[in-house]
LUMKOLGU-564541 format. One record per residue (C-alpha): x, y, z. Coordinates in pm, whole numbers, plus 50000, padded with zeros to 5 digits. Example, Ala and Ser with C-alpha at 12.3 -4.5 7.8 and 13.67 -1.06 7.14 Angstrom:
BEGIN
[[51230,49550,50780]]
[[51367,49894,50714]]
// end
This chain:
BEGIN
[[12757,88024,56966]]
[[12478,88195,57162]]
[[12220,88037,56933]]
[[12372,87693,56991]]
[[12356,87739,57368]]
[[11998,87866,57342]]
[[11892,87569,57126]]
[[12066,87322,57361]]
[[11896,87484,57659]]
[[11557,87466,57485]]
[[11607,87098,57400]]
[[11706,87022,57760]]
[[11397,87208,57885]]
[[11165,87019,57650]]
[[11325,86686,57746]]
[[11275,86766,58116]]
[[10908,86856,58054]]
[[10851,86534,57858]]
[[11017,86326,58131]]
[[10801,86491,58397]]
[[10487,86409,58196]]
[[10599,86046,58154]]
[[10667,86019,58528]]
[[10330,86171,58611]]
[[10139,85946,58370]]
[[10328,85639,58493]]
[[10253,85725,58855]]
[[09885,85765,58765]]
[[09891,85427,58589]]
[[10068,85262,58885]]
[[09804,85403,59122]]
[[09521,85296,58888]]
[[09656,84940,58880]]
[[09661,84933,59261]]
[[09305,85073,59271]]
[[09184,84812,59019]]
[[09329,84548,59249]]
[[09187,84668,59583]]
[[08857,84811,59455]]
[[08811,84505,59234]]
[[08848,84294,59550]]
[[08599,84500,59751]]
[[08349,84512,59463]]
[[08387,84145,59369]]
[[08479,84264,59019]]
[[08687,83980,58872]]
[[08748,84161,58541]]
[[08893,84461,58719]]
[[09112,84238,58938]]
[[09231,84039,58637]]
[[09317,84362,58454]]
[[09552,84460,58738]]
[[09740,84130,58753]]
[[10013,83975,58545]]
[[09910,83612,58472]]
[[10223,83488,58653]]
[[10140,83677,58975]]
[[10265,83530,59301]]
[[10075,83644,59611]]
[[10236,83528,59932]]
[[10205,83555,60307]]
[[10398,83408,60596]]
[[10171,83320,60888]]
[[10228,83145,61219]]
[[10042,82829,61309]]
[[09891,82912,61651]]
[[09911,82546,61761]]
[[10277,82485,61676]]
[[10423,82836,61656]]
[[10587,82741,61326]]
[[10583,82966,61022]]
[[10367,82870,60727]]
[[10417,82978,60367]]
[[10089,83065,60194]]
[[10080,83116,59819]]
[[09820,83194,59557]]
[[09845,83271,59189]]
[[09656,83512,58965]]
[[09385,83264,58867]]
[[09298,83177,59228]]
[[09286,83546,59325]]
[[09059,83625,59029]]
[[08832,83329,59116]]
[[08814,83440,59483]]
[[08720,83786,59361]]
[[08456,83641,59126]]
[[08303,83455,59424]]
[[08246,83789,59594]]
[[08592,83881,59720]]
[[08567,84146,59986]]
[[08219,84258,59881]]
[[08085,84169,60228]]
[[08311,84433,60382]]
[[08085,84733,60455]]
[[08174,85043,60249]]
[[08259,85243,60562]]
[[08524,84980,60653]]
[[08679,84951,60307]]
[[09022,85104,60348]]
[[09237,85155,60040]]
[[09523,85383,60136]]
[[09774,85364,59851]]
[[10137,85480,59868]]
[[10393,85446,59591]]
[[10700,85360,59797]]
[[10952,85351,59514]]
[[10976,85357,59137]]
[[11264,85305,58901]]
[[11211,85285,58524]]
[[10966,84998,58472]]
[[10944,84877,58833]]
[[10746,85010,59129]]
[[10669,84909,59486]]
[[10327,85008,59620]]
[[10182,84974,59970]]
[[09809,84935,60025]]
[[09666,84962,60374]]
[[09332,84780,60351]]
[[09067,84706,60612]]
[[09220,84392,60765]]
[[09559,84359,60597]]
[[09850,84538,60433]]
[[09966,84452,60080]]
[[10307,84528,59932]]
[[10269,84518,59554]]
[[10551,84488,59307]]
[[10434,84635,58978]]
[[10613,84624,58645]]
[[10547,84791,58314]]
[[10474,84496,58087]]
[[10395,84557,57718]]
[[10324,84921,57802]]
[[10084,84849,58093]]
[[10151,84845,58466]]
[[10075,84499,58610]]
[[10110,84351,58957]]
[[10377,84083,58947]]
[[10414,83999,59318]]
[[10223,84068,59638]]
[[10354,84013,59989]]
[[10081,84065,60242]]
[[10025,84056,60614]]
[[09710,84048,60824]]
[[09662,84328,61073]]
[[09636,84211,61433]]
[[09284,84124,61538]]
[[09144,84385,61775]]
[[09116,84293,62140]]
[[08766,84302,62290]]
[[08847,84634,62457]]
[[08938,84797,62124]]
[[08730,84869,61817]]
[[08472,84590,61774]]
[[08372,84721,61430]]
[[08690,84595,61260]]
[[08638,84314,61011]]
[[08737,83955,61078]]
[[09007,83780,60878]]
[[08926,83836,60509]]
[[08907,83544,60271]]
[[09190,83620,60035]]
// end
């Protein structure tokens, strides 16, 4: 009986260690996908951007038309984002202004939500493990407020995304 309990305890311990390694490697892969996305943008590296995205990506933003005050729905797909990156993306953003603060907000099995605070905007990425690789499926993003003349004049203008 003692041997059975010892074996069961050892199996449980090994399973816990294996699960912790899977979680750690998945979190590293989730973070790498987010870095491929944001660094690919800043570097104008279309291949790196494309590697991060699922082909059916939906990137969306709600903005307000300053003339009418009405909300506008802005949408782009993976191909347009890759093409914008290929045309230079955020490569004109000086290195010292290239923010890429990444936080994994939540993860459950094969789904994760990641927040990126970038130089002029904030992205909320929905990543999914697809055929064994973490890919960005959806992005909801918001521009940061433009600085007033009395505040930091070194902040970038609205990025072309």
